[in-house]
N, C-alpha and C positions, 0 to 999 in steps of 0.2 A: 504494499498500500506507499512506508514512504517514496520508494520510488520510481512509481507513478507518480504521483503528486508533485516528484519535483523533473519529467521530464518533463511533463503537460505545461507547469512553470518556466522550461527554456525553452520551448516551443513556443508560448505565447511573448518570451521576452524576443522572441525571437523577430516572430512577424507583428510587432510594436514595435521595434526598432528598422525593421524594413518597408512597413508605410509611412515612418516615420523618415527617414532619410528620402523618401520620394517629393519628401517637403522642401527641400531643400532648391533656393532657387540661385540662381549667377545674378551679383551685383554689378549692372551697369553706370560708367563713371564719364560723363556726359563733357569731361573736360579736358580742353586743348590744349599743345605745349606749343605754342607760339614764341618767336622772338621778335617781331612790333606788325603795328596795324598795316603801318604803311605799306607794307610790301605785298597787300590785298589791294583788289579794285573793288572802294565800295560804294559801287556806284550801278557794280552789273550781278547785285543781286540775283540766281533766279531761284525757285522751291524745288524741294526733290521731296521724297517722299517714301516709302518702305512699310513693310507688309511683313508676318512674320505667325503665325497660328502654329498652334499644339491642343491635340487633342487629350482631350479624358475618358479613358474605356470603361462603362462600369461605375462612373464617378468613381473611381477608386485608382484606378492603374493612369496614371499618368504617362503620354506618348509627346513627347519633345513637348511639354509643357511650361517648363521651369526658364530653359536655355532664350525661351520668344523674342525677346524684350536684346538678350546681348547678340541673334541672329540678326532681328533685326535695324538693330544700328552699327552692326561692321556694312550693310548693303546701303546704310544712309553713305558710311564713312568711305566706301566701295563709288557712288555718286558723285561723292564732292569731290573726286580728282586729285586732293591734297589742299583743295580753296579752303578756307574760313567758314564751319556749323556755325550757325546761330538758329536762335529763337521755334527752337524744337519742343515739335510742338508731341504731345505721346494719348494717343486716347485708346481703350479697349470695346473690345466688346465679346459675345458672344451665339452662341445663335445651336440651339438643340436638337440633336437629336436623336434617334432610334435607341441608340446603343449606348450613350454620353452628350454632353455637350463638347461646342470648339472654343479654342479663346482665339482671338486675334488681337494683335499688336498692332499702331498702325502710324509709324510716327515719319512729320514733316516736318522740310526745317529749312531756311533761307543760308543757301552758301556763298561765298563771297571769293571769287579767283584770285589767285596773287597777280600779282604786273607783268 
């Protein structure tokens, strides 16, 4: 009886730790290191946007859910092509599906090219 309780407790602890580890997301740092604003043409700003999604299967299993902010910001940086990014706006949306929920992160920004 003692051993059954020990094994059940260990199994329960492992399941709880696995569920808690799936709730960890990646932090996104929006700061850019620039040497001087004089190197950028502030009169030629253009709008860029990016979007990344993730899915939560059966409301328990996250699939590409916690990395969607990082993926959206990486796409935004690629579109900037070395320019200065400012006025970043982050929008979150979700939609319900038959077997889970889809979460979408959309980022819009203004990029100023180098001179």
